N, C-alpha and C positions, 0 to 999 in steps of 0.2 A: 358243689352244694348247687342246688336248684330252689330260685327263688321267685315266689309271688308276690309281687309288692306294687306301687304304684312309681318306681324309679322308671330313670331315662340313662342308666348309664349302660354300660357292657356288660355286666352281669348276664350269665345267660338262666332264660325264664319268661316267664309272662309279665311282661310290665301293664297292671291294668290302667286304660286309658279312658275310658268309659266311665259318667256315672248315672245314677238312677234318673237322671231327668235328663240327660241325652237321650234317653227313650219315648220322652211324652211326646213328642212330634209326631213321632211314627203312630204311637199306639194311638192317638187322636184321628189322625186318618183313615186306621183300619176299622174304626167304631162308627156305627150306625148314625146317621143325624138325628135320627126319632127318638134314639134314649134318652132317659131324663136324666139332665145334666148331673144330677146327684150320683146317679149312677156310672156315670163315665167319668166322674171326677174319682170315686171309688176303685175303678176299673184300672183308670191311669195309674194311680195311686201303687196298688197292688201288682199290676203288671210290669209296672217298670223293675220293680224289687227283683222281681223272681228273674226278670232277663239281664239283669247285669250279675245275679246270682250264676245263671247259666253261665255267662261271660268267662267268670271264674272257674268255675267246673273244666269249661272246655279247654281253658288256658292250664291246666294241670294233664286231663285226659289224653288230649292230641300229642304232646312231646311224648308223653309214657309209651302210647300205641304206636305212634310211629316211630319210635326211637330216634327222634333226631337226633338227638347227642350221644347216638350209638348206645345208649343206655337205655334202665327202665329209671322212671323219677319215684313212682310210687309202690308201696308194698301190695304186691299184685292183689289178696283181697278187698284192701284201700279201695282199687281201683273201680272196682265190681262194683262197691256198696257207691262209688262217685258216679258212675254209669247208672246207676239206679235213679240216684236221686236226680240226675241228668234228662231222665225220662221222666220222672213224677215231674218235675220243673214243666216240660215241655206240653205233658198232658195237661196241663192246670193253665196254661197258655190257651191250648187249644179250647179246652172246656167254655173259658172268659170268651173267647170271641164269638165261639159256637152257640153258647147260649145267648146272648146279647143279640145276635142276628136272629136265631130263633123267634126272641121274643118281638122283635119291633116285624118280624115279618110276620106275626100273629096279632100287632096292632095293641101290643104289650110295650111300654117304656121299659119294663124294668123294675119299677118304682113300689110295686105290689110284693116284690122280693119272691116272685114265681121261681117255684124248682122246676129246671129241665133234667130232664134223664138224660142218659147216653146215646141212646138212639137218636133221639129230637136232635141235639145239638149238634152230634157228628155228623149226621148229615143235611144238616144247613150248613156246616162248616165245608164240607167238601162240595155243597153249591155254591156256595160265596167266595171260595178261595181256591176252587180247582174243578170247573162247573162240568169240563170236559172229561174230566176224570187221567187226562194223559200225565199227569207229573205223579200220577199213586197215593193222591195224600189219604184215600181211604186205606189202603194194604199198609203204610206208616204208621198211622194211629194205631193200626188193632195189633201191631208188633210194640207200640209205645203202652197201649193199655195192657197189654199182656206181662211185660216189664213191670211194670206199676203194680199190679196184681198179685205176683209172685210172692213178695212177702210179707203180704199180710197174714197176721196169723188166728184168721177167723175162725178157723175147723182144726182144731187142736189132733183131734182122733182121727180124722180124715185127711192132713196136709202130709204128701211126698216129702222126701228130700226137695229141696231146691238145688236145681241141676245150674249150678254155677257157671256153665258156658253158654248159658242164655245171656247172662249178662256180659258177653263180647263187645268188643270195638265194634266189628261189622256187623253183630248180629243186632244190635242195641242201640249203639251208641250214632252211629251213623244212619240208620232209619228215624230217630230221632229228631239228628239233626236236619236232616232232609225234610221232614216235615214242617221245621221252624223254617225253614228257608223257602218253601212252597207258599207259607203266609206271608214271608216277607215281601212277595211278588207285588202284596198290593201294596202300591206307594213306596216301591224299592228306593225314591229320589229320598225320601225323609229318614230312612235307616241311618244311624250312627257310623261315620265313616272310620271311627275306630273301633267299633266290633269284629272279634274273630268269631263270630256267629255264621260269618257268610261266606268262611273259608270251605274253599271249595275240595271235597275229602277222596281219597283213594278209592 
């Protein structure tokens, strides 16, 4: 049996150690000071829960795909959906940071509720967290967005079959985790020591 819990005994599994509040310190350091205080409060509240949720998903995806115990952990179709959900969460983290940094760069503190489209916030995200482009945040974000969009049933008569091979460990999960880790390079000393989201991937 594989466990996903908060325990600390010797049972094999992911023992969840972080709480959502552990992420507040890092999130606060990655937000621009010029943003409205209420906007920053909402971002901290939203993003901390997404991050701790990503930890739980990674806690299942990593041992399954790396066969850490020499066998599968998840039913394979469920793993594909978990990877999809991980990409959606990473996209939301990127969208939150990209949007508020874009608005502040335009002398907008975010309090007006201005909507920011993907092209604008993704460009600002890259210039803020990967200014020289050496880490490849732009390319990894494009992969994350493509995975996020694959399951949308918005064009029923025009949608082709989903290629489930696209939801692979190397093709989807690794780029999504790496995109997150590039953003973590902003104030890395503030990242919770208990997180599994900084794990180096093969």
